[in-house]
DOLUM-302614 format. One record per residue (C-alpha): residue number from 1; residue in one letter; x, y, z. Coordinates in nm, 3 decimals. Layout:
REM DOLUM-302614
<NUM, A, <X, Y, Z>>
...
END
This chain:
REM DOLUM-302614
<1, M, <7.825, -1.646, 2.654>>
<2, V, <7.606, -1.871, 2.441>>
<3, N, <7.729, -1.935, 2.091>>
<4, Q, <7.452, -1.828, 1.853>>
<5, N, <7.618, -1.992, 1.552>>
<6, L, <7.518, -2.348, 1.653>>
<7, T, <7.419, -2.570, 1.361>>
<8, A, <7.105, -2.778, 1.336>>
<9, T, <7.316, -3.088, 1.401>>
<10, E, <7.452, -2.943, 1.726>>
<11, I, <7.105, -2.862, 1.867>>
<12, G, <6.952, -3.180, 1.725>>
<13, F, <6.634, -3.009, 1.586>>
<14, T, <6.578, -2.959, 1.212>>
<15, H, <6.311, -2.789, 1.002>>
<16, E, <6.167, -3.131, 0.931>>
<17, D, <6.139, -3.193, 1.306>>
<18, F, <5.956, -2.862, 1.346>>
<19, A, <5.713, -2.947, 1.063>>
<20, A, <5.649, -3.287, 1.219>>
<21, L, <5.582, -3.121, 1.554>>
<22, L, <5.328, -2.889, 1.391>>
<23, D, <5.159, -3.186, 1.226>>
<24, K, <5.148, -3.365, 1.561>>
<25, Y, <4.968, -3.081, 1.737>>
<26, D, <4.767, -2.954, 1.439>>
<27, Y, <4.391, -2.926, 1.494>>
<28, H, <4.166, -3.078, 1.230>>
<29, F, <3.896, -2.830, 1.127>>
<30, S, <3.579, -2.938, 0.949>>
<31, P, <3.304, -2.740, 0.776>>
<32, G, <3.024, -2.672, 1.022>>
<33, D, <3.254, -2.629, 1.322>>
<34, I, <3.231, -2.311, 1.529>>
<35, V, <3.575, -2.200, 1.648>>
<36, P, <3.728, -1.897, 1.820>>
<37, G, <3.948, -1.674, 1.608>>
<38, T, <4.137, -1.345, 1.621>>
<39, V, <4.130, -1.085, 1.346>>
<40, F, <4.482, -1.091, 1.200>>
<41, S, <4.444, -0.850, 0.910>>
<42, I, <4.159, -0.656, 0.751>>
<43, E, <4.150, -0.665, 0.371>>
<44, P, <3.947, -0.445, 0.132>>
<45, R, <3.680, -0.715, 0.077>>
<46, G, <3.737, -0.945, 0.372>>
<47, A, <3.968, -1.029, 0.664>>
<48, L, <4.234, -1.283, 0.765>>
<49, I, <4.156, -1.469, 1.087>>
<50, D, <4.394, -1.666, 1.308>>
<51, I, <4.212, -1.978, 1.430>>
<52, G, <4.523, -2.182, 1.512>>
<53, A, <4.558, -2.347, 1.172>>
<54, K, <4.880, -2.354, 0.967>>
<55, T, <4.744, -2.078, 0.745>>
<56, A, <4.529, -1.781, 0.844>>
<57, A, <4.164, -1.841, 0.750>>
<58, Y, <3.971, -1.595, 0.536>>
<59, I, <3.625, -1.442, 0.581>>
<60, P, <3.477, -1.261, 0.278>>
<61, I, <3.271, -0.947, 0.335>>
<62, Q, <2.945, -1.115, 0.230>>
<63, E, <2.986, -1.366, 0.516>>
<64, M, <3.042, -1.105, 0.787>>
<65, S, <2.678, -1.044, 0.877>>
<66, I, <2.324, -1.153, 0.814>>
<67, N, <2.261, -0.791, 0.714>>
<68, R, <2.419, -0.594, 0.432>>
<69, V, <2.779, -0.487, 0.497>>
<70, D, <2.958, -0.228, 0.282>>
<71, A, <3.299, -0.237, 0.456>>
<72, P, <3.469, -0.499, 0.681>>
<73, E, <3.533, -0.234, 0.947>>
<74, E, <3.155, -0.218, 1.010>>
<75, V, <3.179, -0.563, 1.170>>
<76, L, <3.542, -0.646, 1.258>>
<77, Q, <3.829, -0.469, 1.431>>
<78, S, <4.199, -0.567, 1.429>>
<79, N, <4.296, -0.808, 1.711>>
<80, E, <3.930, -0.869, 1.795>>
<81, T, <3.852, -1.225, 1.907>>
<82, R, <3.513, -1.384, 1.841>>
<83, E, <3.344, -1.700, 1.712>>
<84, F, <3.354, -1.802, 1.349>>
<85, F, <3.176, -2.072, 1.150>>
<86, I, <3.394, -2.287, 0.922>>
<87, L, <3.218, -2.257, 0.589>>
<88, T, <3.442, -2.457, 0.353>>
<89, D, <3.734, -2.696, 0.370>>
<90, E, <4.091, -2.590, 0.292>>
<91, N, <4.156, -2.471, -0.061>>
<92, E, <4.471, -2.552, -0.261>>
<93, D, <4.664, -2.303, -0.047>>
<94, G, <4.546, -2.472, 0.274>>
<95, Q, <4.321, -2.181, 0.364>>
<96, L, <3.979, -2.221, 0.530>>
<97, T, <3.681, -1.996, 0.457>>
<98, L, <3.491, -1.862, 0.756>>
<99, S, <3.149, -1.707, 0.820>>
<100, I, <2.979, -1.499, 1.087>>
<101, R, <2.658, -1.482, 0.888>>
<102, R, <2.592, -1.854, 0.936>>
<103, I, <2.615, -1.824, 1.314>>
<104, E, <2.375, -1.528, 1.315>>
<105, Y, <2.148, -1.718, 1.076>>
<106, M, <2.124, -2.025, 1.304>>
<107, R, <2.066, -1.817, 1.614>>
<108, A, <1.803, -1.606, 1.436>>
<109, W, <1.600, -1.916, 1.341>>
<110, E, <1.628, -2.038, 1.698>>
<111, R, <1.496, -1.706, 1.821>>
<112, V, <1.198, -1.689, 1.582>>
<113, R, <1.102, -2.047, 1.670>>
<114, Q, <1.096, -1.939, 2.033>>
<115, L, <0.885, -1.632, 1.947>>
<116, Q, <0.641, -1.849, 1.751>>
<117, A, <0.614, -2.093, 2.044>>
<118, E, <0.529, -1.798, 2.270>>
<119, D, <0.277, -1.670, 2.011>>
<120, A, <0.451, -1.335, 2.042>>
<121, T, <0.363, -1.023, 1.845>>
<122, V, <0.666, -0.863, 1.677>>
<123, R, <0.709, -0.534, 1.494>>
<124, S, <0.902, -0.482, 1.174>>
<125, G, <0.930, -0.227, 0.895>>
<126, V, <0.835, -0.317, 0.539>>
<127, F, <1.142, -0.285, 0.314>>
<128, A, <0.985, -0.402, -0.014>>
<129, T, <0.659, -0.518, -0.171>>
<130, N, <0.575, -0.744, -0.461>>
<131, R, <0.264, -0.873, -0.633>>
<132, G, <0.206, -1.132, -0.363>>
<133, G, <0.257, -0.921, -0.052>>
<134, A, <0.523, -0.740, 0.152>>
<135, L, <0.876, -0.821, 0.275>>
<136, V, <1.007, -0.754, 0.626>>
<137, R, <1.305, -0.859, 0.840>>
<138, I, <1.265, -1.044, 1.169>>
<139, E, <1.586, -1.102, 1.369>>
<140, G, <1.772, -1.038, 1.044>>
<141, L, <1.576, -1.304, 0.852>>
<142, R, <1.366, -1.213, 0.552>>
<143, G, <0.996, -1.262, 0.620>>
<144, F, <0.696, -1.251, 0.389>>
<145, I, <0.347, -1.112, 0.457>>
<146, P, <0.090, -1.249, 0.206>>
<147, G, <-0.141, -0.988, 0.060>>
<148, S, <-0.441, -1.159, 0.222>>
<149, H, <-0.280, -1.102, 0.563>>
<150, I, <-0.216, -0.731, 0.518>>
<151, S, <-0.499, -0.545, 0.691>>
<152, T, <-0.482, -0.185, 0.577>>
<153, R, <-0.660, 0.043, 0.336>>
<154, K, <-0.333, 0.166, 0.191>>
<155, P, <-0.201, 0.026, -0.137>>
<156, K, <0.084, -0.220, -0.072>>
<157, E, <0.334, 0.008, -0.242>>
<158, E, <0.275, 0.277, 0.022>>
<159, L, <0.366, 0.041, 0.306>>
<160, V, <0.741, 0.057, 0.238>>
<161, G, <0.908, 0.206, 0.545>>
<162, E, <0.602, 0.156, 0.765>>
<163, E, <0.637, -0.054, 1.082>>
<164, L, <0.368, -0.318, 1.130>>
<165, P, <0.267, -0.545, 1.421>>
<166, L, <0.298, -0.907, 1.308>>
<167, K, <0.216, -1.262, 1.419>>
<168, F, <0.391, -1.577, 1.298>>
<169, L, <0.208, -1.803, 1.053>>
<170, E, <0.492, -2.034, 0.947>>
<171, V, <0.851, -2.083, 1.066>>
<172, D, <1.035, -2.344, 0.857>>
<173, E, <1.413, -2.327, 0.857>>
<174, E, <1.458, -2.625, 0.625>>
<175, R, <1.248, -2.461, 0.353>>
<176, N, <1.370, -2.114, 0.446>>
<177, R, <1.010, -1.998, 0.491>>
<178, L, <0.917, -1.727, 0.737>>
<179, V, <0.555, -1.619, 0.686>>
<180, L, <0.381, -1.356, 0.899>>
<181, S, <0.040, -1.197, 0.936>>
<182, H, <-0.044, -0.833, 0.994>>
<183, R, <-0.417, -0.908, 0.998>>
<184, R, <-0.386, -1.166, 1.273>>
<185, A, <-0.190, -0.925, 1.494>>
<186, L, <-0.459, -0.659, 1.453>>
<187, V, <-0.740, -0.907, 1.508>>
<188, E, <-0.580, -1.033, 1.828>>
<189, R, <-0.542, -0.678, 1.958>>
<190, K, <-0.899, -0.597, 1.858>>
<191, M, <-1.027, -0.925, 2.004>>
<192, N, <-0.908, -0.820, 2.346>>
<193, R, <-1.181, -0.555, 2.336>>
<194, L, <-1.452, -0.761, 2.162>>
<195, E, <-1.697, -1.021, 2.291>>
<196, V, <-1.917, -1.284, 2.131>>
<197, G, <-2.274, -1.148, 2.125>>
<198, E, <-2.160, -0.786, 2.096>>
<199, V, <-2.322, -0.560, 1.834>>
<200, V, <-2.077, -0.350, 1.632>>
<201, I, <-2.105, -0.106, 1.344>>
<202, G, <-1.895, -0.178, 1.037>>
<203, T, <-1.850, -0.098, 0.671>>
<204, V, <-1.879, -0.341, 0.382>>
<205, R, <-1.533, -0.355, 0.221>>
<206, G, <-1.576, -0.650, -0.011>>
<207, I, <-1.847, -0.885, -0.137>>
<208, K, <-1.785, -1.243, -0.245>>
<209, P, <-2.029, -1.517, -0.351>>
<210, Y, <-1.991, -1.674, -0.007>>
<211, G, <-2.036, -1.358, 0.203>>
<212, A, <-1.939, -0.999, 0.278>>
<213, F, <-1.622, -0.870, 0.446>>
<214, I, <-1.701, -0.608, 0.706>>
<215, D, <-1.444, -0.362, 0.841>>
<216, I, <-1.498, -0.316, 1.215>>
<217, G, <-1.251, -0.066, 1.350>>
<218, G, <-0.955, -0.160, 1.132>>
<219, V, <-1.002, -0.538, 1.126>>
<220, S, <-1.206, -0.744, 0.886>>
<221, G, <-1.482, -0.987, 0.981>>
<222, L, <-1.675, -1.224, 0.758>>
<223, L, <-2.053, -1.209, 0.734>>
<224, H, <-2.116, -1.546, 0.571>>
<225, I, <-2.413, -1.572, 0.333>>
<226, S, <-2.576, -1.824, 0.567>>
<227, E, <-2.566, -1.566, 0.851>>
<228, I, <-2.728, -1.277, 0.662>>
<229, S, <-3.093, -1.383, 0.703>>
<230, H, <-3.317, -1.671, 0.803>>
<231, E, <-3.461, -1.645, 0.451>>
<232, H, <-3.269, -1.792, 0.157>>
<233, I, <-3.036, -1.547, -0.021>>
<234, D, <-2.894, -1.619, -0.366>>
<235, T, <-2.605, -1.376, -0.338>>
<236, P, <-2.483, -1.117, -0.083>>
<237, H, <-2.495, -0.858, -0.363>>
<238, S, <-2.874, -0.866, -0.339>>
<239, V, <-2.856, -0.734, 0.018>>
<240, F, <-2.536, -0.524, 0.044>>
<241, N, <-2.325, -0.286, -0.158>>
<242, V, <-1.960, -0.198, -0.100>>
<243, N, <-1.925, 0.090, 0.151>>
<244, D, <-2.266, 0.018, 0.311>>
<245, E, <-2.267, 0.086, 0.685>>
<246, V, <-2.410, -0.214, 0.869>>
<247, K, <-2.490, -0.333, 1.219>>
<248, V, <-2.366, -0.684, 1.284>>
<249, M, <-2.328, -0.915, 1.582>>
<250, I, <-2.010, -1.107, 1.662>>
<251, I, <-2.082, -1.480, 1.682>>
<252, D, <-1.726, -1.617, 1.692>>
<253, L, <-1.372, -1.495, 1.767>>
<254, D, <-1.091, -1.722, 1.646>>
<255, A, <-0.766, -1.566, 1.766>>
<256, E, <-0.552, -1.854, 1.644>>
<257, R, <-0.660, -1.809, 1.283>>
<258, G, <-0.725, -1.437, 1.315>>
<259, R, <-1.090, -1.463, 1.213>>
<260, I, <-1.402, -1.279, 1.325>>
<261, S, <-1.738, -1.430, 1.228>>
<262, L, <-2.040, -1.198, 1.208>>
<263, S, <-2.417, -1.232, 1.179>>
<264, T, <-2.723, -1.023, 1.097>>
<265, K, <-2.952, -1.329, 1.090>>
<266, Q, <-2.940, -1.351, 1.469>>
<267, L, <-3.059, -0.987, 1.488>>
<268, E, <-3.378, -1.039, 1.285>>
<269, P, <-3.696, -0.987, 1.493>>
<270, E, <-3.876, -1.195, 1.229>>
<271, P, <-3.724, -1.425, 0.965>>
<272, G, <-3.647, -1.232, 0.647>>
<273, D, <-3.638, -0.885, 0.805>>
<274, M, <-3.286, -0.821, 0.668>>
<275, I, <-3.440, -0.841, 0.321>>
<276, K, <-3.777, -0.677, 0.391>>
<277, N, <-3.703, -0.422, 0.665>>
<278, R, <-3.334, -0.373, 0.737>>
<279, D, <-3.393, -0.056, 0.943>>
<280, L, <-3.609, -0.253, 1.186>>
<281, V, <-3.327, -0.506, 1.228>>
<282, Y, <-3.084, -0.227, 1.312>>
<283, D, <-3.330, -0.062, 1.553>>
<284, K, <-3.386, -0.390, 1.739>>
<285, A, <-3.024, -0.507, 1.713>>
<286, E, <-2.924, -0.457, 2.078>>
<287, E, <-3.248, -0.613, 2.203>>
<288, M, <-3.207, -0.921, 1.982>>
<289, A, <-2.840, -0.948, 2.077>>
<290, A, <-2.938, -0.950, 2.445>>
<291, K, <-3.172, -1.245, 2.375>>
<292, Y, <-2.892, -1.422, 2.192>>
<293, R, <-2.654, -1.378, 2.485>>
<294, E, <-2.917, -1.505, 2.727>>
<295, Q, <-2.970, -1.818, 2.518>>
<296, M, <-2.596, -1.876, 2.500>>
<297, L, <-2.569, -1.836, 2.876>>
<298, A, <-2.851, -2.085, 2.929>>
<299, K, <-2.673, -2.338, 2.707>>
<300, Q, <-2.349, -2.289, 2.895>>
<301, Q, <-2.529, -2.354, 3.223>>
<302, G, <-2.677, -2.673, 3.083>>
<303, L, <-3.039, -2.554, 3.081>>
<304, T, <-3.265, -2.655, 2.794>>
<305, V, <-3.515, -2.395, 2.680>>
<306, A, <-3.780, -2.485, 2.421>>
<307, P, <-3.767, -2.269, 2.103>>
<308, A, <-4.123, -2.140, 2.159>>
<309, E, <-4.037, -2.043, 2.516>>
<310, A, <-3.712, -1.881, 2.407>>
<311, E, <-3.898, -1.654, 2.163>>
<312, E, <-4.134, -1.539, 2.439>>
<313, V, <-3.844, -1.438, 2.662>>
<314, V, <-3.810, -1.063, 2.623>>
<315, G, <-3.611, -0.943, 2.921>>
<316, A, <-3.363, -1.074, 3.171>>
<317, E, <-3.632, -1.096, 3.443>>
<318, E, <-3.838, -1.347, 3.245>>
<319, V, <-3.528, -1.558, 3.178>>
<320, V, <-3.458, -1.564, 3.551>>
<321, E, <-3.820, -1.669, 3.622>>
<322, A, <-3.797, -1.951, 3.368>>
<323, E, <-3.471, -2.069, 3.523>>
<324, E, <-3.618, -2.051, 3.876>>
<325, A, <-3.926, -2.251, 3.768>>
<326, T, <-3.707, -2.517, 3.614>>
<327, T, <-3.494, -2.528, 3.927>>
<328, E, <-3.803, -2.568, 4.147>>
<329, E, <-3.930, -2.857, 3.935>>
<330, V, <-3.596, -3.031, 3.952>>
<331, S, <-3.582, -2.975, 4.329>>
<332, A, <-3.933, -3.118, 4.368>>
<333, V, <-3.842, -3.432, 4.177>>
<334, A, <-3.523, -3.469, 4.377>>
<335, A, <-3.714, -3.426, 4.704>>
<336, T, <-3.969, -3.689, 4.603>>
<337, E, <-3.698, -3.936, 4.508>>
<338, E, <-3.512, -3.869, 4.830>>
<339, A, <-3.827, -3.916, 5.038>>
<340, A, <-3.913, -4.241, 4.860>>
<341, T, <-3.561, -4.368, 4.918>>
<342, E, <-3.574, -4.283, 5.290>>
<343, V, <-3.915, -4.450, 5.328>>
<344, T, <-3.791, -4.764, 5.155>>
<345, E, <-3.485, -4.778, 5.378>>
<346, E, <-3.701, -4.734, 5.693>>
<347, V, <-3.941, -5.007, 5.582>>
<348, S, <-3.651, -5.243, 5.512>>
<349, A, <-3.513, -5.176, 5.859>>
<350, V, <-3.836, -5.260, 6.040>>
<351, A, <-3.955, -5.546, 5.817>>
<352, A, <-3.974, -5.882, 5.998>>
<353, T, <-3.887, -6.092, 5.693>>
<354, E, <-3.766, -6.045, 5.337>>
<355, E, <-4.120, -6.111, 5.213>>
<356, A, <-4.271, -5.845, 5.436>>
<357, A, <-4.007, -5.593, 5.324>>
<358, T, <-4.089, -5.661, 4.959>>
<359, E, <-4.464, -5.614, 5.013>>
<360, A, <-4.407, -5.293, 5.205>>
<361, T, <-4.179, -5.157, 4.933>>
<362, E, <-4.446, -5.223, 4.670>>
<363, E, <-4.699, -5.039, 4.883>>
<364, V, <-4.458, -4.744, 4.918>>
<365, S, <-4.414, -4.727, 4.536>>
<366, A, <-4.786, -4.668, 4.508>>
<367, V, <-4.757, -4.348, 4.713>>
<368, A, <-4.702, -4.137, 4.399>>
<369, A, <-5.026, -4.255, 4.234>>
<370, T, <-5.312, -4.122, 4.447>>
<371, E, <-5.395, -3.996, 4.791>>
<372, E, <-5.589, -4.313, 4.859>>
<373, A, <-5.283, -4.527, 4.772>>
<374, T, <-5.074, -4.309, 5.001>>
<375, T, <-5.312, -4.376, 5.292>>
<376, E, <-5.305, -4.753, 5.229>>
<377, A, <-4.926, -4.756, 5.209>>
<378, T, <-4.909, -4.559, 5.535>>
<379, E, <-5.137, -4.809, 5.709>>
<380, E, <-4.923, -5.098, 5.577>>
<381, I, <-4.610, -4.930, 5.701>>
<382, S, <-4.770, -4.869, 6.038>>
<383, A, <-4.843, -5.241, 6.065>>
<384, V, <-4.480, -5.338, 6.039>>
<385, A, <-4.328, -5.053, 6.236>>
<386, E, <-4.164, -5.129, 6.568>>
<387, T, <-4.301, -4.813, 6.727>>
<388, E, <-4.574, -4.564, 6.640>>
<389, E, <-4.329, -4.281, 6.680>>
<390, E, <-4.090, -4.379, 6.398>>
<391, I, <-4.345, -4.410, 6.117>>
<392, P, <-4.507, -4.063, 6.146>>
<393, A, <-4.160, -3.917, 6.128>>
<394, V, <-4.095, -4.109, 5.805>>
<395, V, <-4.424, -4.003, 5.648>>
<396, E, <-4.362, -3.638, 5.737>>
<397, E, <-4.024, -3.649, 5.565>>
END
């Protein structure tokens, strides 16, 4: 039977030896480290966590989640093992302070950066508003929607509790800035159904010195003062009033900046009609828009149409005829050049000397001038041809 009354001297291991052994195998923890830990004890406003240090570490309730926590049991359970972030160094009692919130915070920023890179649309409920805009939470992070990027007719105060589609404008972890746009998300969705050159009906929602803001199906487009009429306009107020219903044409869609540019100038049958006869502009809107689209198509295809000719083009058939005529002219020029090249090559092949080849080439160049010159060049070519059969073939080509 083993004697349990052995002294420290008999076993050769003292309390000092045990302390030294602990020091030898003690891990050194530093703020910023992420370590595994097991919940040792849950306290009223925090919890004790065993992370392998001499003293159990402590996590206060405010560090348990990126979201609001009223009781530790909402996040932690006894004997649960998970990762913890070392928030501060040991205090005078040798105790470390831990955080879960910091881990969630880092991973949330990583996630929103990824979402921004993907240009993703996210949805979030407004939990508060202020004078500048509205506040939302994305992946647990607080985000801000500037008032200029809220696209709704409701007062901001009535948005609390409402879920909005949002696009990222700025993601800056260092400055703790997460800025989003409701308007851009709506514009992108609307843009999927809109096209440049399309005529839409909208309502004037605001007038500024530089233009009018037109609501087109829940998104706002800008009708710049320079795009109202071909005639000079001192102020948009002289043409429009708030709540006017207008017909406008889309001339640009900028999804990246969430902007829609509009025009009534391009719909004027005659310069100044938006000032003198707005009803005529609206009646002819689709017809003028069709002309605009045709001109844009011609530009994209690399065809140059004179302004006077462009005004005379009324329908798609005339545009096609103009394009065919241009194509025929180009083909004729190309054929002439090709024929001249082939003739020159044939002459060079049958020329007896370099001098004769040069003279024949000069004669060939005169072919384009007159019929008489063409006959002379043909006779000259016939003189230097090896056979009578080859030259007629060349002339025919």
